[in-house]
PATOR-45957 format. One line per field, with one value per residue: x, y, z of N, C-alpha, C in turn; residue number from 1; residue in three letters. Coordinates in Angstrom, 2 decimals. Atoms other than C-alpha are relative to their C-alpha. Layout:
<sekols>
n.px	X|...
n.py	Y|...
n.pz	Z|...
ca.px	X|...
ca.py	Y|...
ca.pz	Z|...
c.px	X|...
c.py	Y|...
c.pz	Z|...
seq	NUM|...
type	ALA|...
</sekols>
This chain:
<sekols>
n.px	-0.86|0.86|1.40|-0.48|-0.31|0.93|0.84|-0.46|0.32|1.40|0.35|-0.61|0.75|1.58|-0.28|-0.16|1.32|0.84|-0.76|-0.04|1.30|0.31|-0.57|0.86|1.05|-0.17|-0.38|1.34|0.85|-0.57|0.57|1.39|0.28|-0.34|0.78|0.98|-0.45|-0.09|1.18|0.61|-0.64|0.25|1.54|0.07|-0.43|0.82|1.05|-0.43|-0.41|1.24|1.33|-0.40|1.20|1.15|0.01|-0.86|0.31|-0.21|-1.04|-0.33|-0.66|-0.28|-0.65|-1.17|0.13|0.23|1.30|0.31|1.03|0.34|1.25|-0.04|0.90|-0.08|1.17|1.23|-0.15|-0.98|-1.42|-0.10|-0.32|-1.57|-1.08|-0.18|-0.44|-1.33|-0.63|0.07|-1.10|-1.19|-0.77|-0.16|1.41|0.67|1.58|0.20|1.41|0.30|0.62|0.17|1.54|0.47|0.45
n.py	-0.03|0.63|-0.69|-1.50|0.38|0.48|-1.30|-0.59|0.74|-0.23|-1.36|-0.35|0.75|-0.54|-1.39|0.39|0.40|-0.99|-0.63|0.79|-0.40|-1.22|-0.25|0.58|-0.89|-1.06|0.33|0.16|-1.38|-0.74|0.65|-0.32|-1.69|-0.67|0.60|-0.64|-1.41|0.18|0.27|-1.02|-0.86|0.53|-0.28|-1.47|-0.36|0.22|-0.99|-1.46|-0.29|0.34|-0.84|-0.93|-0.93|0.68|0.90|-0.45|0.22|1.42|0.45|1.26|0.67|1.55|0.52|0.92|1.13|-0.45|-0.50|-1.44|-0.46|-1.53|-0.75|-1.56|-0.60|-0.19|-0.80|0.91|1.53|0.47|-0.57|0.81|1.31|0.09|0.21|1.57|0.71|-0.55|0.50|1.28|0.04|-0.37|1.10|0.07|-0.16|1.31|-0.33|-1.43|-0.61|-1.27|-0.91|-1.37|-0.55|-0.92|-1.33
n.pz	1.11|1.17|0.01|0.49|1.40|0.73|0.19|0.91|1.13|0.42|0.62|1.44|1.30|0.27|0.69|1.48|0.75|0.16|1.12|1.17|0.34|0.61|1.39|0.77|0.26|0.44|1.31|0.66|0.16|1.04|1.10|0.14|0.24|1.46|1.12|0.08|0.42|1.49|0.55|-0.38|0.88|1.53|0.23|0.03|1.27|1.15|-0.17|0.45|1.43|0.72|-0.11|-1.39|-0.43|-0.60|-1.12|-0.64|-1.51|-0.23|-0.51|0.15|-0.93|0.14|-1.07|0.12|0.59|1.23|0.13|0.05|-0.80|0.50|-0.74|0.40|0.87|1.43|0.41|0.57|-0.01|0.89|-0.31|-1.21|0.53|0.62|-1.04|-0.07|1.30|0.11|-1.07|0.10|1.20|-0.32|-0.21|-1.23|-0.49|-0.25|-0.14|-0.37|-0.75|0.59|-1.03|0.36|0.16|1.20|-0.54
ca.px	-63.53|-65.31|-68.58|-66.81|-65.33|-68.46|-70.48|-68.13|-68.18|-71.98|-72.01|-69.56|-71.44|-74.96|-73.11|-71.69|-75.10|-76.90|-74.01|-74.65|-78.47|-78.36|-76.05|-78.31|-81.37|-79.71|-78.40|-81.97|-83.75|-81.14|-81.88|-85.61|-85.35|-83.35|-85.56|-88.47|-86.85|-85.98|-89.46|-90.88|-88.80|-89.13|-93.26|-92.89|-90.67|-93.01|-95.87|-94.05|-92.95|-96.15|-98.77|-97.17|-100.05|-102.85|-101.22|-99.09|-101.25|-100.31|-98.46|-96.61|-95.35|-93.90|-93.68|-91.05|-92.90|-92.86|-96.46|-97.24|-99.67|-101.19|-103.10|-103.77|-106.17|-106.70|-108.92|-110.91|-111.21|-109.18|-106.21|-106.75|-106.66|-103.53|-101.80|-102.38|-101.56|-98.37|-97.45|-98.26|-95.98|-93.02|-90.12|-90.04|-93.88|-95.68|-99.21|-100.78|-103.54|-104.98|-106.46|-106.56|-109.80|-111.43|-111.72
ca.py	-2.82|-5.22|-3.26|0.08|-1.78|-3.58|-0.27|1.60|-1.11|-0.91|3.00|2.86|0.19|2.10|5.53|3.51|2.03|5.03|6.79|4.02|4.50|8.10|7.89|5.37|7.60|10.53|8.90|7.74|10.91|12.51|10.34|10.86|14.57|15.00|12.58|14.65|17.99|16.77|15.57|18.79|20.99|19.08|19.63|23.19|23.83|22.25|24.34|27.42|26.89|25.68|27.74|30.54|32.88|30.34|28.03|30.27|29.60|25.84|24.27|21.33|18.77|15.09|12.56|9.88|7.44|9.67|10.89|14.39|16.47|19.56|22.17|25.91|27.53|27.54|29.66|26.76|22.95|22.63|24.56|22.21|18.93|20.21|20.63|16.96|15.78|17.98|16.38|12.84|13.21|13.97|11.44|9.94|10.69|7.50|9.10|12.51|13.81|16.69|18.99|22.18|24.06|25.92|29.71
ca.pz	12.82|10.48|10.95|9.87|6.54|5.74|6.04|4.06|1.30|1.16|0.93|-1.95|-3.79|-3.29|-4.59|-7.53|-8.31|-8.07|-10.50|-12.96|-12.96|-13.40|-16.28|-17.77|-17.29|-18.17|-21.65|-22.42|-21.66|-23.77|-26.65|-26.25|-26.05|-29.33|-31.21|-29.93|-30.85|-34.30|-35.22|-33.62|-35.70|-38.99|-38.63|-37.55|-40.55|-43.04|-41.56|-42.00|-45.10|-46.74|-45.20|-42.70|-42.53|-41.96|-39.57|-37.47|-34.11|-34.27|-31.75|-32.09|-29.47|-29.82|-27.41|-26.80|-28.99|-32.22|-31.74|-32.61|-30.57|-32.76|-30.78|-31.15|-33.86|-37.53|-39.45|-41.38|-41.30|-44.43|-42.75|-39.43|-41.89|-43.71|-40.73|-39.88|-43.44|-43.22|-39.94|-40.69|-43.99|-41.91|-41.46|-37.94|-37.29|-35.79|-35.19|-34.98|-32.70|-34.13|-31.30|-33.39|-32.91|-36.02|-35.19
c.px	-0.58|-1.03|0.50|0.27|-1.09|-0.92|0.69|-0.16|-1.31|-0.21|0.74|-0.73|-1.16|0.70|0.29|-1.37|-0.67|0.65|-0.48|-1.47|-0.26|0.60|-0.76|-1.59|0.23|0.30|-1.36|-0.90|0.70|-0.23|-1.47|-0.10|0.41|-0.62|-1.37|0.22|0.21|-1.23|-0.85|0.19|-0.26|-1.69|-0.07|0.45|-0.70|-1.11|0.01|0.19|-1.06|-1.13|0.36|-0.97|-1.18|0.21|0.92|-0.43|0.00|0.89|0.23|0.88|0.08|0.33|0.78|-0.53|0.05|-1.45|0.01|-1.27|-0.17|-1.12|0.00|-1.37|0.04|-1.23|-1.34|0.48|1.03|1.49|0.23|0.50|1.17|0.94|0.30|0.71|1.69|0.82|0.27|1.05|1.55|0.81|0.03|-1.56|-0.62|-1.31|0.05|-1.23|0.05|-0.95|-0.16|-1.31|0.16|-0.38|-1.28
c.py	-0.52|0.65|1.08|-0.41|-0.32|1.07|0.90|-0.68|0.11|1.34|0.39|-0.79|0.71|1.39|-0.54|-0.45|0.83|1.05|-0.62|0.19|1.11|0.16|-0.91|0.53|1.29|-0.19|-0.24|1.12|0.82|-0.24|0.47|1.46|0.41|-0.74|0.94|1.35|-0.14|0.09|1.41|1.07|-0.27|0.44|1.31|0.67|-0.07|0.94|1.30|0.27|-0.12|0.95|0.97|0.89|-0.97|-1.04|0.66|-0.09|-1.39|-0.24|-1.16|-0.69|-1.63|-0.76|-0.91|-1.14|0.51|0.54|1.42|0.75|1.44|0.69|1.47|0.01|0.04|0.28|-0.78|-1.19|-0.49|0.44|-1.34|-1.47|0.03|0.03|-1.36|-0.84|0.42|-1.03|-1.55|-0.32|0.22|-1.25|-0.01|0.21|-1.38|0.26|1.43|0.04|1.37|0.67|1.40|0.15|1.08|1.34|0.21
c.pz	-1.39|-0.44|-0.97|-1.66|-0.76|-0.32|-1.05|-1.53|-0.49|-0.57|-1.16|-0.88|-0.22|-0.74|-1.44|-0.74|-0.59|-1.29|-1.28|-0.45|-0.52|-1.23|-1.11|-0.24|-0.67|-1.62|-0.78|-0.11|-0.98|-1.30|-0.26|-0.25|-1.60|-0.90|-0.22|-0.57|-1.58|-0.73|0.10|-1.13|-1.36|-0.32|-0.05|-1.26|-1.17|0.15|-0.24|-1.28|-1.01|0.21|1.32|0.29|0.61|1.16|1.26|1.61|0.31|0.76|-0.09|1.13|-0.57|1.09|-0.33|-1.26|-1.60|-0.37|0.19|0.65|-0.83|0.84|-0.45|-0.76|-1.19|-0.40|-0.56|0.33|-0.84|0.50|1.21|-0.91|-0.68|0.82|0.61|-1.02|-0.12|1.24|-0.22|-1.13|0.49|0.53|1.71|0.90|0.17|-0.02|0.04|0.72|-0.16|1.10|-0.19|-0.25|-1.24|0.79|-0.52
seq	1|2|3|4|5|6|7|8|9|10|11|12|13|14|15|16|17|18|19|20|21|22|23|24|25|26|27|28|29|30|31|32|33|34|35|36|37|38|39|40|41|42|43|44|45|46|47|48|49|50|51|52|53|54|55|56|57|58|59|60|61|62|63|64|65|66|67|68|69|70|71|72|73|74|75|76|77|78|79|80|81|82|83|84|85|86|87|88|89|90|91|92|93|94|95|96|97|98|99|100|101|102|103
type	MET|LYS|THR|LEU|ILE|PHE|SER|THR|PHE|ILE|ALA|ILE|SER|ALA|VAL|GLY|ALA|VAL|SER|VAL|LEU|ALA|ALA|ASP|ALA|ASP|SER|SER|ASP|ALA|HIS|VAL|TYR|VAL|LYS|ASP|SER|VAL|ILE|THR|THR|LYS|VAL|LYS|THR|LYS|LEU|ALA|ALA|LYS|HIS|MET|SER|THR|LEU|THR|ASN|VAL|LYS|VAL|ASP|THR|ASP|ALA|ASP|GLY|VAL|VAL|TRP|LEU|SER|GLY|THR|ALA|PRO|THR|LYS|ASP|ALA|LYS|ASP|LEU|ALA|GLU|MET|ILE|ALA|LYS|ASP|THR|ASP|GLY|VAL|GLN|ALA|VAL|HIS|ASN|LYS|ILE|LYS|VAL|GLU
</sekols>
């Protein structure tokens, strides 16, 4: 009987710990996701508003540290550089990696 009670207690404790760990992981992932989405959206909005026709093939991604990754293509080096400047000038951006290729 003592073994059954002890085993049940360990099983319940383990389930509780897993639930707490899952809740912590979910809440931190949700925070990171929201931050990434907000920064990505801000950069995309600025790119679209300022230079809609020249920067339509630029892809924007943001990692958990606020680092923006630009990829895709641009028609000129000036357009590539402009996309980088716009991204750097966006609130929340910590750094920019510009992998845009000039067509």
